[in-house]
C-alpha positions in Angstrom: -3.0 -5.8 2.1 -0.9 -3.1 0.4 -1.2 -3.3 -3.4 2.3 -4.3 -4.8 4.1 -2.6 -7.6 3.2 -5.5 -9.9 -0.5 -4.5 -9.7 0.4 -1.2 -11.4 2.9 -2.6 -13.9 0.4 -4.4 -16.0 -0.3 -3.2 -19.6 -4.0 -2.2 -19.5 -4.7 1.1 -17.6 -8.4 0.7 -18.3 -8.6 -2.6 -16.4 -6.5 -1.1 -13.6 -8.8 1.9 -13.3 -11.8 -0.4 -13.0 -10.0 -2.7 -10.5 -9.1 0.3 -8.3 -12.8 0.9 -7.5 -13.3 -0.4 -3.9 -9.6 -0.3 -3.1 -8.4 2.1 -0.4 -6.0 5.1 -0.7 -4.1 6.3 2.3 -1.6 8.9 3.2 0.5 9.4 6.3 1.7 13.0 6.4 3.4 14.4 9.5 2.4 11.3 11.3 -1.4 11.7 10.6 -3.2 8.9 8.8 -6.0 9.9 6.3 -7.7 7.9 3.6 -10.7 6.2 2.2 -12.3 4.0 -0.4 -11.8 4.8 -4.1 -15.2 5.3 -5.8 -14.2 7.0 -9.1 -11.2 6.8 -11.5 -10.2 7.6 -15.0 -7.7 5.7 -17.3 -5.2 7.3 -19.6 -3.2 5.4 -22.2 0.1 6.4 -23.9 -1.1 4.8 -27.2 -4.1 6.0 -29.2 -5.4 8.4 -26.5 -5.1 12.1 -27.3 -6.1 13.0 -23.7 -3.0 11.4 -22.2 -0.2 13.8 -21.3 2.3 11.4 -22.9 0.5 11.1 -26.2 2.9 10.8 -29.2 5.8 10.4 -26.8 5.5 13.8 -25.3 8.3 14.2 -22.7 8.6 17.3 -20.6 9.6 18.3 -17.1 6.0 17.6 -16.1 5.5 14.2 -17.9 8.9 12.6 -17.3 7.7 10.6 -14.3 5.2 9.0 -16.6 8.0 7.0 -18.2 9.0 5.4 -15.0 7.9 1.9 -14.0 4.3 1.8 -12.8 3.6 2.5 -9.1 4.7 6.1 -8.7 2.6 9.3 -8.2 2.1 11.8 -10.9 0.9 15.0 -9.3 0.3 18.3 -11.1 -1.5 21.6 -10.7 -4.6 22.5 -12.7 -6.4 25.9 -12.7 -3.5 27.3 -10.7 -4.9 25.8 -7.5 -5.9 22.1 -7.6 -3.4 19.3 -7.4 -4.5 16.1 -9.2 -3.2 12.6 -8.1 -2.5 10.0 -10.7 -0.8 6.7 -10.5 1.6 5.7 -13.3 0.9 2.3 -14.7 2.6 -0.1 -17.1 6.3 -0.8 -17.5 9.0 1.8 -17.9 8.7 3.8 -21.1 5.0 3.0 -21.6 3.5 6.0 -20.0 0.0 5.2 -18.9 -1.8 6.6 -15.8 -4.9 6.3 -13.7 -6.4 9.5 -12.2 -8.1 9.1 -8.8 -11.3 11.2 -9.0 -13.5 10.3 -6.0 -13.0 8.9 -2.5 -15.3 7.9 0.3 -13.5 9.1 3.5 -12.9 6.5 6.1 -9.8 7.4 8.1 -8.6 10.7 9.7 -11.8 12.6 8.9 -11.2 15.3 11.5 -7.8 16.1 9.8 -9.4 16.0 6.3 -12.0 18.6 7.5 -9.2 20.8 8.8 -7.3 20.6 5.5 -10.4 21.4 3.5 -11.5 24.2 5.9 -14.8 22.5 6.4 -16.9 21.9 9.6 -19.0 18.9 8.5 -18.7 15.9 6.3 -20.2 16.5 2.8 -19.6 15.2 -0.7 -17.2 18.0 -1.5 -14.9 16.8 1.3 -13.4 14.2 -1.1 -15.9 14.0 -4.1 -13.6 15.4 -6.8 -10.0 14.9 -7.9 -8.8 18.3 -6.7 -10.7 18.0 -3.4 -9.5 14.6 -2.3 -5.8 15.6 -2.7 -6.4 18.5 -0.4 -8.1 16.3 2.1 -5.3 13.7 2.0 -2.6 16.3 2.1 -1.2 15.3 -1.4 0.7 18.1 -3.1 3.0 18.7 -6.0 5.8 17.7 -3.6 4.6 14.1 -3.8 5.5 13.9 -7.6 7.3 10.7 -8.2 6.6 9.2 -4.7 6.4 5.4 -4.6 2.7 4.5 -4.0 3.7 1.3 -2.3 5.7 3.2 0.4 4.8 4.6 3.8 3.6 8.1 2.8 1.1 7.2 0.0 -0.2 3.7 -0.5 -3.2 1.7 -1.7 -4.7 -1.3 0.0 -7.0 -4.2 -1.1 -9.3 -4.9 1.8 -11.1 -7.7 0.0 -14.0 -5.9 -1.6 -15.0 -6.8 -5.1 -17.3 -4.3 -6.8 -19.9 -6.1 -8.9 -19.9 -5.2 -12.6 -23.5 -4.1 -12.3 -22.4 -1.5 -9.8 -19.8 0.1 -12.1 -20.8 3.0 -14.3 -18.5 3.5 -17.3 -18.7 6.9 -19.1 -16.5 9.5 -21.0 -13.8 11.2 -19.0 -14.1 14.8 -17.8 -12.6 18.0 -19.1 -10.8 16.6 -22.1 -12.7 18.2 -25.0 -9.3 18.8 -26.7 -8.9 15.1 -27.2 -11.1 14.8 -30.3 -12.8 11.5 -30.8 -10.8 10.1 -27.8 -12.9 12.3 -25.5 -15.7 9.9 -26.0 -13.8 6.8 -24.7 -15.8 5.4 -21.7 -12.7 5.3 -19.5 -14.2 7.1 -16.4 -15.4 4.5 -13.8 -17.7 5.2 -10.9 -19.5 3.1 -8.2 -23.1 3.8 -9.0 -24.4 3.7 -5.5 -21.7 6.0 -4.0 -22.6 9.5 -3.0 -18.9 10.4 -3.0 -18.3 10.5 -6.8 -17.5 13.9 -8.3 -20.4 16.0 -9.5 -19.1 16.2 -13.1 -21.6 14.9 -15.6 
């Protein structure tokens, strides 16, 4: 079942990030279906979170999509080469987001290998936020796309990840965020070999 917009428009990005573990992310690009099971996420809150791009109401050409109602894609480039895929959450004007960091590939693996220029399936096919976007064909052009549409969408396939299987830890690469860098808002499925290698 496709996750509806209402799933994303709730007020707690931390709860949403946890709940997205075990859900499935799919893309259909040029008629080709690719996707997999989400095994790692990070939450970002517009209030009291210096790591969030919308902290203190920051509104720029890059962050403007964050102020839309939840359920749209926030894609941007890092290090000049990797696109990251976030889902905007909360209601309009409350600019929260969840970053998808790791994926267990399940659909369209031959196409993912082509996109990643790989010959065999290994963790670095989709085990990292800038790798899974390449594998799924997600680019900056998907900025603002509806994640309940037919190009990018998420599904609930009935899996509930037990609390004991969820590892909560600080987020990655946000040393600039002061004390907020220590917030345990990165969530991983402990048993998954598909989580990103970041400590």
